[in-house]
ROLO-500511 format. One record per atom (N, C-alpha, C, O): atom name; x, y negated, z. Coordinates in pm, 1 decimal, decimal comma. Each point is the difference from the previous one (the first is absolute). Last residue first. Example, Ala and Ser with C-alpha at 12.3 -4.5 7.8 and 13.67 -1.06 7.14 Angstrom:
2
SITE atome       xx       yy       zz
SITE     N   1285,0    225,0    708,0
SITE    CA     82,0   -119,0      6,0
SITE     C    -77,0   -109,0     73,0
SITE     O     50,9   -110,8     16,9
SITE     N    -21,9    682,8    -23,9
SITE    CA    -89,0   -119,0      0,0
SITE     C     90,0   -120,0      0,0
SITE     O    103,6      1,9     66,5
END
This chain:
102
SITE atome       xx       yy       zz
SITE     N  16524,4   -266,3    788,9
SITE    CA     87,3    107,1     44,8
SITE     C    137,7    -21,6    -55,6
SITE     O     90,3     79,7     25,7
SITE     N   -553,5   -403,1    115,6
SITE    CA     96,7     48,2    -98,4
SITE     C     75,1    118,4     55,9
SITE     O     -2,3     25,8    120,3
SITE     N   -434,7   -399,7    -59,4
SITE    CA     48,3    126,7     52,7
SITE     C     90,8     59,4   -105,9
SITE     O    -43,6     26,2   -112,1
SITE     N   -136,6   -546,7    222,9
SITE    CA     47,6     95,6    -98,6
SITE     C     51,3    123,1     73,7
SITE     O     89,4     -9,3     84,1
SITE     N   -425,7   -451,9    -19,0
SITE    CA     74,9    102,9     72,8
SITE     C     34,4    108,7   -100,9
SITE     O    -88,5     54,8    -65,6
SITE     N    -79,3   -612,9     55,3
SITE    CA     21,9    129,4    -63,6
SITE     C     77,7     90,6     95,3
SITE     O     94,6    -43,7     65,5
SITE     N   -250,4   -394,9     57,4
SITE    CA    -58,0      2,9   -134,8
SITE     C      9,5    139,4    -61,0
SITE     O    -83,5     38,9    -81,7
SITE     N     38,7   -118,0    618,8
SITE    CA    100,7     -8,8   -106,4
SITE     C    -68,5      6,8   -136,0
SITE     O   -106,5     60,1    -13,9
SITE     N   -154,7   -266,4    433,4
SITE    CA     24,3    126,8    -67,1
SITE     C    114,3    -18,1    -99,6
SITE     O      7,3   -102,9    -67,2
SITE     N    -22,8   -198,0    515,5
SITE    CA    -71,1     14,5   -127,1
SITE     C     29,3    137,2    -58,4
SITE     O     94,3     67,5     41,3
SITE     N     85,4   -174,1    383,6
SITE    CA   -116,4    -89,4     -0,9
SITE     C    -83,4      7,8   -127,6
SITE     O   -120,0    -27,2      2,8
SITE     N    396,6    452,2    200,3
SITE    CA     30,4   -124,0    -72,0
SITE     C   -124,2    -88,4     -2,9
SITE     O   -111,7     51,7     -2,5
SITE     N    113,8    396,7    182,7
SITE    CA     23,6   -111,9     93,2
SITE     C     36,3   -130,2    -70,9
SITE     O     -1,3   -106,1     62,3
SITE     N    -60,5    540,0   -280,1
SITE    CA   -129,3    -56,7     41,5
SITE     C     15,7   -119,5     93,5
SITE     O    -94,0    -77,7     16,6
SITE     N    474,1    328,6   -151,7
SITE    CA    -51,9    -74,6   -115,1
SITE     C   -131,6    -68,0     37,6
SITE     O    -25,4   -113,2    -41,3
SITE     N    216,2    404,5    355,8
SITE    CA     70,5   -128,0     -7,7
SITE     C    -45,8    -84,7   -117,7
SITE     O     -6,2   -122,5     10,4
SITE     N   -167,4    560,8     37,2
SITE    CA    -47,0    -84,8    111,4
SITE     C     65,1   -137,8     -6,5
SITE     O    -66,8   -101,7     19,0
SITE     N    218,5    425,0   -325,2
SITE    CA   -135,1    -46,5    -33,5
SITE     C    -58,1    -89,4    109,7
SITE     O    -65,6    -99,8    -29,7
SITE     N    483,4    301,0    112,2
SITE    CA     12,4    -96,0   -110,6
SITE     C   -137,4    -56,7    -35,3
SITE     O    -15,4   -121,2    -15,3
SITE     N     27,8    466,8    330,3
SITE    CA     51,8   -124,9     56,5
SITE     C     13,9   -107,5   -107,9
SITE     O    -31,5   -116,7     23,7
SITE     N    -92,0    555,9   -155,0
SITE    CA   -109,5    -66,0     73,1
SITE     C     44,7   -133,9     56,7
SITE     O    -75,9    -96,9     -3,8
SITE     N    407,4    359,1   -197,5
SITE    CA    -95,9    -43,2   -101,6
SITE     C   -115,8    -75,8     65,5
SITE     O    -38,5   -107,5    -46,1
SITE     N    347,5    317,8    327,3
SITE    CA     57,9   -119,7    -61,5
SITE     C    -94,8    -57,9   -104,1
SITE     O    -17,7   -121,5     -7,7
SITE     N   -104,1    526,6    201,4
SITE    CA     -8,1   -107,3    100,9
SITE     C     57,5   -130,6    -55,8
SITE     O    -54,8   -107,6     23,7
SITE     N     86,0    505,1   -285,1
SITE    CA   -136,6    -53,2      3,9
SITE     C    -15,5   -113,3    101,5
SITE     O    -77,0    -93,2    -23,1
SITE     N    537,0    203,0   -245,1
SITE    CA    -68,7     47,1    118,9
SITE     C   -137,7    -66,7      9,5
SITE     O    -12,4   -120,1    -24,0
SITE     N    252,3    191,5   -450,4
SITE    CA     -3,9    -92,6    111,2
SITE     C    -78,1     62,5    115,9
SITE     O   -101,8     66,0    -20,5
SITE     N    358,2    257,7   -320,3
SITE    CA   -118,9    -85,4      3,0
SITE     C      8,8    -93,4    120,0
SITE     O     64,7     32,4     99,6
SITE     N    388,1    150,8   -344,9
SITE    CA   -111,4     47,6     82,4
SITE     C   -118,6    -93,1    -16,4
SITE     O     10,3   -106,0    -61,7
SITE     N    542,4    150,4    -24,0
SITE    CA   -110,6     19,9    -93,2
SITE     C   -113,7     63,4     78,6
SITE     O      1,5    119,7     28,6
SITE     N    393,9   -459,7    164,5
SITE    CA    -46,8    137,8     -8,2
SITE     C   -113,8      6,3   -101,3
SITE     O    -76,4    -95,3    -14,9
SITE     N    513,2   -261,8     55,8
SITE    CA   -144,1     23,9      4,5
SITE     C    -29,5    149,1     -5,0
SITE     O     70,6     76,2    -66,1
SITE     N    366,7   -305,6     26,2
SITE    CA    -34,7     63,0    126,8
SITE     C   -149,0     25,7     15,6
SITE     O    -43,1     49,0    104,4
SITE     N    340,0   -245,4   -474,1
SITE    CA    -95,4    -81,0     75,3
SITE     C    -30,5     56,3    137,7
SITE     O    -34,3    -74,4     92,0
SITE     N    316,3    283,3   -433,7
SITE    CA     67,9   -110,7     68,3
SITE     C    -94,6    -81,5     86,9
SITE     O     44,7    -70,1     90,8
SITE     N   -194,6    425,2   -379,0
SITE    CA     67,0     53,7    118,4
SITE     C     70,5   -109,5     79,6
SITE     O     18,4     14,1    120,8
SITE     N   -225,7   -124,5   -535,5
SITE    CA   -100,1     32,2    102,2
SITE     C     67,9     47,5    127,9
SITE     O    -38,7    -40,7    109,6
SITE     N    295,2    -40,9   -504,4
SITE    CA    -33,8   -121,4     75,2
SITE     C   -100,4     28,1    111,6
SITE     O      4,4    -64,2    104,9
SITE     N    304,4    476,4   -257,7
SITE    CA    -88,5    -95,9    -65,1
SITE     C    -32,2   -118,6     90,1
SITE     O     24,1      4,2    120,7
SITE     N    253,8    422,9    -72,9
SITE    CA     56,8   -134,4     15,7
SITE     C    -84,8   -106,9    -67,4
SITE     O     50,2   -107,5    -32,7
SITE     N   -202,0    560,6     27,0
SITE    CA     66,5     -9,6    130,4
SITE     C     53,6   -140,8     26,3
SITE     O    -13,5    -51,5    111,0
SITE     N   -415,9    152,3   -424,1
SITE    CA    145,3     -5,1    -11,8
SITE     C     63,1    -24,6    136,7
SITE     O    -42,1    -88,5     74,3
SITE     N   -435,0     92,5   -171,8
SITE    CA     51,5    135,7    -16,2
SITE     C    152,6      5,3     -9,0
SITE     O     58,0    108,4     -4,9
SITE     N   -316,8   -523,0     33,6
SITE    CA    -11,2     75,9    125,3
SITE     C     52,9    142,3     -9,2
SITE     O     29,4     60,4    103,1
SITE     N    -73,9   -450,7   -429,7
SITE    CA    131,8     48,3     42,3
SITE     C     -7,7     91,9    121,8
SITE     O    103,4     41,8     52,0
SITE     N   -481,9   -274,1   -258,5
SITE    CA     55,5     91,2   -100,9
SITE     C    134,0     57,6     42,1
SITE     O     45,5     97,3    -60,1
SITE     N   -289,0   -435,5    313,9
SITE    CA    -51,1    136,4     18,9
SITE     C     64,4     98,6    -97,8
SITE     O     12,0    118,3     31,7
SITE     N     64,4   -591,8    -61,5
SITE    CA     81,3     64,9    101,1
SITE     C    -41,5    145,5     21,3
SITE     O     84,1     85,3     28,4
SITE     N   -175,3   -341,3   -500,5
SITE    CA    -51,7     10,8    136,0
SITE     C     95,8     76,3     90,7
SITE     O     65,5     94,9    -43,0
SITE     N    -52,0   -179,8   -447,9
SITE    CA     23,1   -125,4     70,4
SITE     C    -34,2      7,5    148,5
SITE     O     15,7    -98,3     72,5
SITE     N    -82,7    460,8   -395,0
SITE    CA    142,8    -31,2      4,0
SITE     C     30,6   -124,3     83,4
SITE     O    111,7    -14,1     49,7
SITE     N   -516,4    370,9     23,2
SITE    CA     18,7   -128,6    -68,2
SITE     C    145,8    -44,2     16,7
SITE     O     49,9     -7,5    112,2
SITE     N   -325,2    436,9     -9,7
SITE    CA    145,3    -20,2    -13,4
SITE     C     27,5   -128,9    -76,6
SITE     O     78,4      0,3    -95,0
SITE     N   -502,8    247,8    420,2
SITE    CA     43,4    -64,4   -123,6
SITE     C    151,4    -17,8      1,8
SITE     O     62,0      1,9    106,4
SITE     N   -341,9    173,7    255,9
SITE    CA     61,0     97,4    -90,2
SITE     C     35,8    -59,9   -136,0
SITE     O     38,3     73,2    -91,3
SITE     N   -111,6   -220,1    644,1
SITE    CA    -22,9    -41,4   -138,1
SITE     C     69,3     99,9    -90,7
SITE     O    117,7     30,2     19,9
SITE     N   -220,6   -177,2    539,9
SITE    CA      5,4    109,7    -97,1
SITE     C    -31,4    -54,6   -138,3
SITE     O    -98,3    -71,8    -18,3
SITE     N     83,9   -169,1    434,8
SITE    CA    125,1    -14,1    -74,0
SITE     C     16,6    114,4    -98,7
SITE     O    102,6     10,6    -67,2
SITE     N   -551,0   -282,6    307,6
SITE    CA     77,7    121,9    -18,5
SITE     C    128,5    -31,9    -74,5
SITE     O      7,3    -95,4    -77,5
SITE     N   -319,4   -248,4    201,4
SITE    CA    -44,7    104,9     91,7
SITE     C     74,7    132,0    -15,5
SITE     O    -11,7     87,1     86,1
SITE     N     85,5   -624,6   -175,8
SITE    CA     51,1    122,4    -60,4
SITE     C    -36,0    117,0     92,4
SITE     O     79,0     35,3     87,5
SITE     N   -245,3   -575,7   -195,0
SITE    CA      4,8    109,8     96,2
SITE     C     45,6    125,6    -74,6
SITE     O    -55,7     35,4   -103,9
SITE     N     30,0   -615,2     49,9
SITE    CA     34,3    128,0    -61,3
SITE     C     11,6    104,9    110,1
SITE     O     71,8    -19,9     98,0
SITE     N   -325,9   -486,5   -172,1
SITE    CA     62,7     93,1     94,2
SITE     C     22,4    131,5    -73,9
SITE     O    -92,1     55,4    -59,9
SITE     N    -16,4   -619,4    -57,1
SITE    CA      5,7    140,6    -38,8
SITE     C     70,4     80,5    107,6
SITE     O     99,9    -44,2     56,6
SITE     N   -195,1   -414,4     23,2
SITE    CA    -83,9     19,3   -118,3
SITE     C    -10,9    148,8    -34,0
SITE     O   -108,6     50,3    -28,8
SITE     N    189,8   -222,1    541,6
SITE    CA     69,5     27,1   -126,3
SITE     C    -98,9     14,7   -115,3
SITE     O   -112,9     45,1     19,4
SITE     N     29,3   -363,8    408,2
SITE    CA    -30,1    136,6    -45,0
SITE     C     77,0     25,2   -129,3
SITE     O     -0,5    -85,0    -89,1
SITE     N     65,2   -318,1    302,8
SITE    CA    -63,1     63,0    116,4
SITE     C    -32,3    145,5    -28,7
SITE     O    -10,1     81,3     91,9
SITE     N    420,3   -388,8   -314,1
SITE    CA   -133,2     57,4    -19,2
SITE     C    -53,6     57,0    130,4
SITE     O     75,5     57,5     78,5
SITE     N    284,7   -483,3   -155,4
SITE    CA    -11,0    143,7     24,0
SITE     C   -145,3     47,3     -9,9
SITE     O    -92,9    -72,3     36,0
SITE     N    125,4   -185,0   -381,3
SITE    CA     78,8     82,9     90,8
SITE     C     33,8    -78,5    125,5
SITE     O     16,2   -121,7     -8,8
SITE     N   -264,9    -45,8   -386,3
SITE    CA    -78,9     68,4    103,2
SITE     C     82,1     90,4     91,9
SITE     O    -57,2     66,5     86,4
SITE     N    211,7   -337,2   -475,4
SITE    CA    -91,0    -89,1     72,8
SITE     C    -69,9     68,7    117,1
SITE     O    -56,6    -67,3     86,1
SITE     N    351,7    296,3   -393,0
SITE    CA     78,9    -96,5     76,8
SITE     C    -88,7    -92,4     83,5
SITE     O     43,9    -52,7    102,2
SITE     N   -236,8    360,3   -413,4
SITE    CA     46,6     64,9    121,9
SITE     C     78,1    -96,5     88,6
SITE     O    -11,3      5,6    122,4
SITE     N   -384,5   -148,9   -457,4
SITE    CA    145,9     11,5     -2,5
SITE     C     47,0     56,9    132,4
SITE     O    -34,3    -52,3    106,0
SITE     N   -451,3    170,0   -304,8
SITE    CA     69,0   -101,0     80,1
SITE     C    149,8     22,5    -14,1
SITE     O     46,1    113,4    -13,0
SITE     N   -513,4     10,4   -309,5
SITE    CA    119,3     38,7     73,4
SITE     C     59,0   -117,2     75,1
SITE     O    -17,0   -116,0    -37,7
SITE     N   -396,0    215,7   -254,3
SITE    CA      3,1    -87,5    118,3
SITE     C    120,2     32,8     87,5
SITE     O     -8,8     -5,2    122,7
SITE     N   -103,7    255,6   -515,7
SITE    CA     30,6   -136,0    -45,2
SITE     C      1,5   -101,9    114,9
SITE     O     39,7   -114,9    -19,1
SITE     N     64,6    664,4    -28,7
SITE    CA    -84,9    -95,0     72,4
SITE     C     39,6   -142,3    -39,3
SITE     O    114,5    -40,2     20,7
SITE     N    -23,9    428,6   -379,2
SITE    CA     39,9    -31,2    136,4
SITE     C    -96,6   -101,9     60,3
SITE     O    -81,9    -59,5    -70,0
SITE     N     77,7    216,9   -388,4
SITE    CA    -22,9    118,0     83,3
SITE     C     40,0    -23,6    145,1
SITE     O     -9,6     91,6     81,6
SITE     N   -190,1   -458,5   -462,7
SITE    CA    122,8     61,2     50,9
SITE     C    -33,3    117,1     92,2
SITE     O   -107,1      4,5     60,5
SITE     N   -226,6   -129,4   -462,6
SITE    CA     37,2    -49,7    132,4
SITE     C    129,3     65,2     44,8
SITE     O     29,2    112,9    -39,6
SITE     N   -355,6   -225,6   -419,1
SITE    CA    113,4     79,1     46,1
SITE     C     45,9    -62,4    130,8
SITE     O     33,9   -118,2      5,4
SITE     N   -541,6    100,9   -226,0
SITE    CA    120,6    -70,9     40,5
SITE     C    107,4    100,6     40,2
SITE     O    -28,6    101,5     63,4
SITE     N   -364,7     -6,5   -440,5
SITE    CA     14,0    -21,9    143,7
SITE     C    129,1    -73,8     27,6
SITE     O     77,2    -29,5    -91,2
SITE     N   -447,4    263,5   -308,6
SITE    CA    110,0    -90,9     29,1
SITE     C      4,0    -21,7    150,5
SITE     O   -102,5      7,7     67,7
SITE     N    -91,9    393,7   -429,7
SITE    CA    -17,8    -80,2    121,7
SITE     C    120,8    -90,3     15,9
SITE     O    112,7     40,2    -29,1
SITE     N   -384,5    210,4   -411,4
SITE    CA    123,7    -19,1     74,9
SITE     C    -30,0    -85,2    122,2
SITE     O    -88,9    -85,1     -2,1
SITE     N   -180,6    403,8   -398,7
SITE    CA    -10,3    -93,8    111,9
SITE     C    132,8     -2,2     74,8
SITE     O     51,6    104,1     40,8
SITE     N   -209,4      7,2   -576,8
SITE    CA     66,7     49,5    120,4
SITE     C     -6,1   -107,4    107,1
SITE     O     18,0   -118,5    -27,8
SITE     N   -192,1     55,3   -421,2
SITE    CA    -77,7    102,4     68,3
SITE     C     66,9     57,9    124,5
SITE     O    -61,2     80,4     70,3
SITE     N    262,6   -437,2   -331,8
SITE    CA    -29,1    111,8    -89,4
SITE     C    -68,5    115,9     72,8
SITE     O     33,2    116,3    -22,9
SITE     N     80,4   -437,3    362,7
SITE    CA     72,2    -16,0   -126,2
SITE     C    -24,7    126,3    -81,2
SITE     O     37,5    109,9     41,0
SITE     N   -223,1   -389,8    435,6
SITE    CA    -23,2    106,9    -96,1
SITE     C     75,2    -32,9   -129,2
SITE     O    -17,9   -106,8    -58,4
SITE     N     49,0    -13,3    629,7
SITE    CA    -19,7    -51,1   -134,7
SITE     C      0,3    116,9    -97,2
SITE     O     56,8    105,5     28,2
SITE     N   -113,1   -246,7    546,2
SITE    CA     16,6     96,8   -108,6
SITE     C     -9,7    -72,2   -133,6
SITE     O    -69,6   -101,0    -11,3
SITE     N    232,5    -69,0    530,4
SITE    CA   -103,5     -0,7   -102,0
SITE     C     33,4    102,4   -106,5
SITE     O    116,0     37,3    -18,0
SITE     N     -3,4   -213,0    567,6
SITE    CA     37,0     82,6   -111,9
SITE     C   -113,9     -1,9   -101,1
SITE     O   -117,1      4,6     37,7
END
């Protein structure tokens, strides 16, 4: 990176780089995977948002989509949570990303 001066103001120049990993591999070339790239964990089903596109938004309706799933609105059992984390540690490589969502 270098600096340049225009009318007494200093500007910096630099390279614009992509926001993704440039050493990516084609998924078709590496499946089956020994370790998932991403793991989604939902430690709770409690949510007070009413996003129109989300299943959670129908939980207050008797005939809503949420009631059709049979899911209970509760927190994940701590033993199950521990088991998930133990199983993640058994993968041969670290996952690239773990997402905790509700």
